[in-house]
C-alpha positions as CSV (number, residue, x, y, z in Angstrom):
1,M,-16.7,16.3,13.7
2,L,-18.9,13.5,14.5
3,E,-22.3,14.9,13.4
4,S,-20.7,16.3,10.3
5,G,-19.1,12.6,9.4
6,A,-22.5,11.0,9.6
7,S,-23.3,13.1,6.7
8,L,-21.1,11.5,4.8
9,G,-22.0,8.3,5.8
10,G,-20.5,7.5,8.9
11,G,-23.8,7.2,10.8
12,A,-23.0,9.0,13.9
13,T,-25.9,8.5,16.3
14,G,-26.6,10.0,19.7
15,A,-25.7,6.5,21.1
16,V,-22.2,6.8,19.5
17,I,-21.4,10.2,20.3
18,G,-22.4,9.6,24.0
19,A,-20.0,6.7,24.2
20,V,-17.2,8.3,22.5
21,I,-17.4,11.1,25.0
22,G,-18.2,9.1,28.2
23,G,-16.4,6.1,27.1
24,P,-16.3,2.3,25.3
25,P,-20.3,1.4,25.4
26,G,-21.4,-1.6,27.2
27,A,-20.5,-3.8,29.9
28,A,-19.4,-6.6,27.4
29,I,-16.3,-5.1,26.8
30,G,-13.6,-6.7,29.1
31,A,-11.6,-4.5,31.6
32,G,-8.9,-2.8,29.5
33,A,-10.2,-4.0,26.5
34,G,-11.6,-0.6,25.7
35,W,-7.9,0.8,25.3
36,A,-8.6,0.6,21.7
37,T,-11.8,2.7,21.3
38,E,-10.0,5.0,23.6
39,K,-6.8,5.6,21.7
40,L,-8.9,5.9,18.5
41,A,-10.9,8.7,20.2
42,N,-7.8,10.6,21.6
43,V,-6.0,10.7,18.2
44,G,-9.4,11.5,16.4
45,F,-10.0,14.6,18.2
46,E,-6.5,16.0,17.8
47,I,-6.7,15.1,14.0
48,A,-10.2,17.3,14.3
49,Q,-8.5,20.2,15.5
50,R,-5.7,19.9,13.2
51,Y,-7.9,19.6,10.1
52,L,-10.2,23.0,9.9
53,A,-11.4,22.7,6.9
54,P,-15.3,21.5,6.8
55,R,-14.8,18.9,4.4
56,S,-11.5,17.4,5.9
57,E,-13.3,17.3,9.1
58,M,-16.3,16.0,8.1
59,R,-14.0,12.8,6.1
60,V,-12.5,12.4,9.6
61,G,-15.5,12.1,11.6
62,S,-17.1,9.8,8.7
63,V,-13.9,7.3,9.1
64,F,-13.9,8.0,12.8
65,V,-17.4,6.5,13.5
66,M,-17.2,3.8,10.9
67,A,-14.0,2.6,12.8
68,Y,-15.2,3.0,16.1
69,E,-18.9,1.2,15.4
70,E,-16.4,-1.8,14.0
71,I,-14.6,-1.7,16.9
72,S,-16.7,-1.4,19.3
73,A,-18.9,-4.3,17.6
74,R,-16.0,-6.6,17.9
75,L,-15.2,-5.9,21.4
76,M,-18.8,-6.3,22.3
77,R,-18.7,-9.9,20.6
78,G,-15.5,-10.7,22.6
79,D,-12.8,-10.0,20.0
80,E,-9.4,-9.2,21.7
81,P,-7.3,-6.1,20.4
82,R,-3.7,-6.9,19.8
83,E,-1.8,-6.0,23.1
84,D,1.3,-5.3,20.9
85,L,-0.2,-2.1,19.5
86,R,-0.4,-0.4,23.0
87,A,3.4,-0.5,23.1
88,E,4.9,2.9,23.1
89,I,7.4,3.8,19.6
90,T,8.2,7.2,21.0
91,P,7.8,8.5,24.6
92,G,4.1,9.1,25.2
93,R,2.8,7.7,21.7
94,S,1.6,4.2,21.0
95,R,1.6,2.1,17.8
96,A,-2.0,2.1,18.0
97,E,-1.9,6.1,18.0
98,E,0.2,6.3,15.0
99,L,-2.1,3.8,13.1
100,V,-5.3,5.6,13.7
101,E,-3.2,9.0,12.9
102,A,-1.9,7.6,9.5
103,T,-5.7,6.4,8.6
104,L,-7.3,9.6,9.7
105,V,-4.3,11.8,8.1
106,A,-5.3,9.9,4.6
107,A,-9.2,10.4,5.1
108,A,-8.7,14.0,5.5
109,D,-6.8,14.3,2.5
110,T,-8.4,11.7,0.1
111,Y,-10.6,13.7,-2.6
112,E,-12.2,10.2,-3.4
113,E,-14.5,10.0,-0.7
114,R,-15.8,6.5,-1.4
115,K,-12.6,5.3,-0.5
116,L,-14.0,6.0,2.8
117,P,-15.6,3.3,4.3
118,Y,-12.9,0.9,3.5
119,L,-10.2,2.8,5.3
120,A,-12.3,2.5,8.1
121,H,-12.6,-1.1,7.5
122,L,-8.8,-1.6,7.0
123,L,-8.3,0.6,10.2
124,A,-10.8,-1.4,12.5
125,A,-9.1,-5.1,10.9
126,I,-5.4,-3.8,12.0
127,T,-6.8,-3.7,15.4
128,F,-7.3,-7.1,15.8
129,E,-5.3,-8.9,12.9
130,P,-3.0,-11.3,13.9
131,G,0.4,-12.2,12.6
132,I,0.9,-8.2,10.6
133,T,3.9,-6.3,12.2
134,H,3.3,-2.8,13.3
135,A,5.4,-2.0,10.1
136,H,3.3,-4.0,7.7
137,A,0.3,-2.7,9.2
138,N,1.9,0.9,7.9
139,R,2.5,-0.2,4.5
140,L,-1.0,-1.3,4.1
141,I,-2.6,2.0,5.2
142,T,0.1,3.6,2.9
143,V,-0.9,1.4,0.2
144,A,-4.6,1.9,0.7
145,D,-4.3,5.6,0.6
146,Q,-2.2,5.7,-2.6
147,L,-4.3,3.9,-4.7
148,S,-7.4,5.2,-6.5
149,Y,-10.7,4.4,-6.0
150,R,-11.1,2.6,-9.2
151,Q,-8.0,0.6,-8.3
152,L,-9.7,-0.7,-5.1
153,V,-12.7,-1.5,-7.5
154,E,-10.5,-3.5,-9.8
155,L,-9.0,-5.6,-6.9
156,A,-12.9,-6.2,-5.9
157,A,-13.5,-7.3,-9.6
158,F,-11.2,-9.9,-9.1
159,I,-13.4,-11.7,-6.5
160,D,-15.9,-11.7,-9.3
161,M,-13.6,-13.4,-11.8
162,G,-12.5,-16.1,-9.9
163,P,-9.1,-16.9,-8.6
164,A,-7.1,-16.4,-11.9
165,A,-9.6,-14.3,-14.0
166,P,-10.2,-17.5,-16.4
167,G,-10.4,-16.0,-19.5
168,Y,-11.0,-12.3,-19.2
169,G,-9.3,-9.9,-21.6
170,L,-10.0,-6.0,-22.0
171,R,-12.1,-4.8,-24.5
172,G,-9.7,-4.4,-28.3
173,E,-6.8,-5.6,-26.5
174,G,-4.8,-7.2,-29.4
175,S,-6.1,-5.3,-32.0
176,K,-3.8,-4.7,-34.9
177,H,-5.7,-2.3,-36.8
178,L,-7.7,0.0,-33.8
179,A,-5.9,1.8,-31.1
180,E,-7.1,0.7,-27.7
181,A,-9.5,3.1,-26.0
182,D,-7.9,5.3,-23.5
183,E,-10.1,3.9,-20.9
184,V,-8.7,0.2,-21.6
185,V,-5.2,2.0,-21.7
186,S,-5.9,3.5,-18.3
187,I,-6.8,0.3,-16.9
188,R,-3.7,-1.2,-18.1
189,A,-1.9,1.2,-16.3
190,D,-4.1,0.5,-13.2
191,L,-3.2,-2.9,-13.2
192,L,0.5,-2.5,-14.1
193,D,0.6,-0.2,-10.7
194,L,-1.0,-3.0,-8.5
195,F,1.4,-5.9,-10.0
196,R,4.1,-3.8,-9.3
197,R,2.9,-3.5,-5.7
198,D,2.5,-6.9,-5.2
199,L,-1.3,-6.9,-5.3
200,L,-1.8,-8.7,-8.3
201,Q,0.4,-11.8,-9.3
202,T,1.1,-13.3,-13.0
203,A,2.9,-16.3,-14.1
204,A,6.2,-15.8,-15.4
205,R,6.2,-15.9,-19.2
206,S,9.0,-16.4,-21.9
207,R,9.4,-14.0,-24.6
208,R,11.6,-13.7,-27.7
209,V,14.5,-11.9,-27.1
210,R,17.2,-10.8,-29.5
211,Q,20.4,-12.5,-28.7
212,E,23.0,-9.5,-28.5
213,G,26.6,-10.4,-30.5
214,Q,24.5,-13.3,-32.6
215,S,23.3,-13.6,-35.9
216,N,23.2,-15.8,-38.9
217,R,24.4,-15.1,-42.2
218,I,22.5,-16.1,-45.0
219,S,23.4,-15.0,-48.7
220,G,25.7,-12.6,-47.4
221,I,23.2,-11.0,-44.9
222,D,23.2,-10.8,-41.0
223,F,19.9,-11.9,-39.5
224,P,19.3,-11.5,-35.8
225,V,19.0,-14.6,-33.3
226,Y,16.1,-14.6,-31.2
227,A,15.7,-16.8,-28.3
228,D,12.7,-17.5,-25.5
229,Q,13.8,-16.3,-22.4
230,E,12.1,-15.9,-19.1
231,L,11.8,-11.9,-18.0
232,P,10.2,-10.5,-15.5
233,W,6.9,-10.0,-16.6
234,P,5.2,-7.5,-17.1
235,A,7.1,-4.2,-17.6
236,I,5.2,-1.8,-19.5
237,P,1.1,-1.4,-19.6
238,R,0.6,-3.0,-23.0
239,E,1.9,-6.2,-21.8
240,V,-1.0,-6.2,-18.7
241,S,-4.1,-8.0,-19.2
242,P,-6.7,-9.4,-16.5
243,R,-6.7,-12.7,-18.1
244,D,-2.9,-13.4,-16.9
245,M,-3.6,-12.0,-13.5
246,R,-4.9,-13.0,-10.0
247,L,-4.7,-11.7,-6.4
248,S,-1.5,-11.9,-4.8
249,N,-1.7,-13.4,-1.1
250,E,-0.6,-9.5,0.1
251,G,-4.0,-8.7,-2.7
252,Q,-6.1,-11.1,-0.9
253,R,-5.3,-9.6,2.4
254,L,-5.9,-6.0,1.7
255,V,-9.1,-7.2,-0.1
256,R,-10.7,-8.7,3.0
257,M,-9.4,-6.4,5.6
258,M,-10.8,-3.4,3.6
259,R,-13.7,-5.5,2.7
260,L,-13.8,-4.7,-0.6
261,D,-16.1,-7.4,-1.5
262,L,-18.9,-4.5,-0.3
263,V,-17.8,-2.7,-3.0
264,P,-21.4,-1.8,-4.8
265,V,-21.9,-4.5,-7.7
266,D,-23.0,-1.7,-10.2
267,E,-19.7,0.4,-9.4
268,R,-17.7,-2.7,-10.3
269,E,-19.5,-3.2,-13.2
270,E,-19.4,0.5,-14.5
271,L,-15.5,1.1,-14.0
272,V,-14.2,-2.5,-14.6
273,I,-16.5,-5.4,-15.9
274,A,-18.1,-3.3,-18.7
275,H,-14.6,-3.2,-20.1
276,L,-13.6,-6.9,-19.9
277,L,-14.6,-9.2,-22.4
278,P,-14.2,-13.2,-22.6
279,T,-11.2,-14.2,-24.5
280,P,-12.3,-16.6,-27.7
281,G,-11.1,-19.9,-27.1
282,E,-10.4,-19.7,-23.5
């Protein structure tokens, strides 16, 4: 599993493989602190036995090695893993083991292999992240699993665009004469999904809404009455634009823990930035 994972970018070395087999590496790891890598190893081997398809095993091995190396490096640096993750949630089953399994299962099942390094970063970060509950950590893994790779890149792109993505709209948005390109429509749907998951936020807006049961009668004709009303925003993909959005607190957390700042610049450009244009007058 470890050797096949290396071919996908896990970077397994003889030293890492030996450490996994022989125990946590380095005398600098304090007594008892190596339980984090031990739990990772135990669950990793269990998942490897479950996923017999070579490609799935390769994905598990890749995330396993990357997470193991990152956790080991932080232990060597003196960081302390969260003690609450050692607590059992069912007999013989710790919180840490549940979170490790959730991440490795997500890795095995994903067909977008570019997500793998970021799943590994997330698992490593959860091991040390203060202030999030076990349930919250489970949600982060679930969300990361469900998001497409382009959605992760879209979150990363908001780092480039600044806190409120000032002045950036989608190419062709608002055109009254031309239908929007399929790619723009698809990105709008992505952003709406990120908004509904509370990873992006936008200021509430007022929309002109017809007032039911009210009308103005002019020259014998009833005309509907409209008024500005603050409603949940946005509601449909057509109402989504990056110029109105920014990362929420949860979005910032996921970006940091998954280390999405490491998404290659050329992929941000190809998948997201190329479809943005400054909005005139902003």
